[in-house]
PAFI-11591 format. One record per residue (C-alpha): residue in one letter; x, y, z. Coordinates in steps of 0.1 Angstrom, whole numbers, padded with zeros to 4 digits, always signed. Example, Ala and Ser with C-alpha at 12.3 -4.5 7.8 and 13.67 -1.06 7.14 Angstrom:
<sites>
A+0123-0045+0078S+0137-0011+0071
</sites>
This chain:
<sites>
M+0982-0189+1596P+0961-0194+1627K+0940-0164+1639E+0936-0158+1676T+0928-0123+1687D+0909-0093+1668C+0938-0071+1659K+0958-0073+1633I+0995-0070+1634T+1022-0076+1609G+1052-0091+1612I+1079-0074+1595I+1113-0099+1590L+1145-0072+1590A+1169-0091+1568A+1187-0069+1549G+1220-0063+1566G+1255-0070+1546S+1270-0095+1567T+1300-0076+1574R+1315-0092+1604I+1303-0129+1581G+1315-0121+1553H+1292-0142+1537V+1256-0135+1532K+1240-0146+1567Q+1206-0152+1555L+1219-0182+1536L+1237-0201+1560A+1225-0235+1562F+1203-0243+1592G+1178-0272+1594E+1163-0279+1565T+1167-0246+1549T+1184-0213+1556L+1189-0190+1583L+1163-0166+1565G+1144-0195+1558Q+1139-0210+1590V+1130-0174+1606I+1099-0171+1575E+1091-0208+1585N+1088-0198+1622V+1067-0165+1614L+1045-0183+1590G+1037-0205+1619S+1022-0178+1641S+0991-0159+1644L+1004-0127+1627D+0984-0119+1602D+1007-0107+1575V+1044-0110+1564V+1067-0084+1554V+1102-0093+1547V+1126-0065+1540L+1158-0070+1520G+1189-0049+1506H+1224-0066+1510E+1224-0095+1480A+1186-0095+1475Q+1182-0111+1438E+1210-0139+1457I+1183-0146+1484Q+1152-0140+1463E+1167-0170+1443A+1174-0197+1473V+1147-0185+1495R+1109-0195+1494L+1091-0163+1495D+1057-0170+1477Q+1037-0168+1508V+1051-0134+1522T+1054-0092+1508V+1089-0090+1501V+1103-0049+1500M+1137-0041+1491N+1160-0017+1513E+1181+0003+1488A+1195+0023+1516H+1206-0006+1537A+1243+0004+1540Q+1229+0039+1559G+1218+0013+1591Q+1189-0006+1605S+1162+0025+1608T+1158+0025+1570S+1148-0012+1569L+1126-0003+1600R+1107+0022+1575V+1106+0004+1545G+1089-0026+1563L+1064+0000+1580S+1054+0015+1548A+1045-0017+1532A+1022-0025+1564A+0988-0025+1558S+0972+0009+1566D+0947-0008+1590T+0974-0031+1608D+0970-0020+1647A+1006-0031+1653V+1040-0041+1641M+1064-0070+1650F+1100-0060+1642I+1116-0099+1635L+1151-0102+1634G+1165-0124+1604D+1191-0137+1620Q+1173-0155+1650P+1161-0185+1638L+1153-0205+1669V+1125-0178+1678G+1099-0200+1674A+1059-0195+1667E+1054-0198+1708V+1076-0170+1711M+1055-0146+1686N+1023-0159+1698A+1028-0144+1737L+1035-0117+1723I+1007-0108+1703A+0987-0120+1728G+1007-0095+1753Y+0994-0066+1731A+0960-0079+1726C+0953-0079+1758T+0969-0044+1770R+0974-0029+1734A+1005-0011+1751P+1030+0010+1728I+1054-0012+1730V+1056-0053+1739L+1088-0072+1741P+1102-0104+1758T+1120-0112+1786Y+1141-0141+1800Q+1156-0140+1834G+1147-0103+1836R+1168-0092+1803R+1145-0080+1773G+1151-0096+1738N+1133-0098+1704P+1111-0096+1686V+1094-0063+1696V+1059-0054+1688I+1050-0011+1683D+1020+0000+1680R+1006+0022+1652L+1004+0051+1681L+1050+0049+1674F+1042+0052+1637P+1054+0081+1635Q+1085+0080+1658I+1096+0050+1637E+1094+0069+1607S+1117+0099+1616L+1141+0072+1625T+1174+0078+1611G+1208+0061+1611D+1214+0023+1625V+1189+0026+1653G+1161+0004+1660A+1126+0005+1677R+1147+0007+1710V+1159+0046+1710L+1122+0048+1719F+1123+0023+1752S+1134+0052+1771E+1105+0082+1761Y+1081+0050+1769A+1095+0033+1801D+1068+0035+1818A+1039+0017+1792I+1063-0008+1778V+1045-0045+1787E+1073-0073+1793V+1062-0110+1783E+1080-0131+1804I+1099-0161+1780E+1112-0191+1788D+1132-0193+1764D+1169-0182+1758S+1166-0178+1720I+1149-0140+1721H+1186-0131+1730L+1202-0153+1701D+1210-0136+1669L+1241-0138+1647D+1271-0118+1644T+1299-0143+1643W+1309-0178+1631E+1308-0185+1667D+1272-0179+1663Y+1265-0195+1641R+1280-0227+1655E+1264-0221+1688L+1230-0217+1669K+1236-0251+1651R+1245-0265+1687R+1213-0257+1696E+1191-0267+1664D+1209-0301+1669G+1204-0308+1705K+1163-0302+1698
</sites>
């Protein structure tokens, strides 16, 4: 991973969910020459992030056997059924103590490329804002960069909530990075979402 800034940012891939609406381990759905999660990991490893943490939970053993994880740190969220906040906390606990910020990356957004992540890294490096996030045509998306200033708030989250719950409290300090790519809005909750992702991939 090429280094472009003097700040240390850890990427945390959230991939512990149970895929209840799909009825299949969505992390292992075929995508490109790998799997959905495999593609996300490839994208993250191609970015300027310093370290990469992958949070697993549901069907973790099956995922570990099928996805290449030798270049990332894998942590287990045994409480993943209690909601996304548990994965944020587990992932954050695995970040290096000297990290300046973390980037929370959804494990079901395989079209979010390294260039999007690098744009967010640059936005954070220039501003050191508490929250840096991407927008496309005025609509916010993922991934999201969170400064270490907010780590205590992340550690106190409970239930099925993500970092978004902090947005209102820090509304005046959020830095938005305009991205010319709607991939920041595309994740996978249904089979139609998967078909759309595949159509996008096949059209590249």
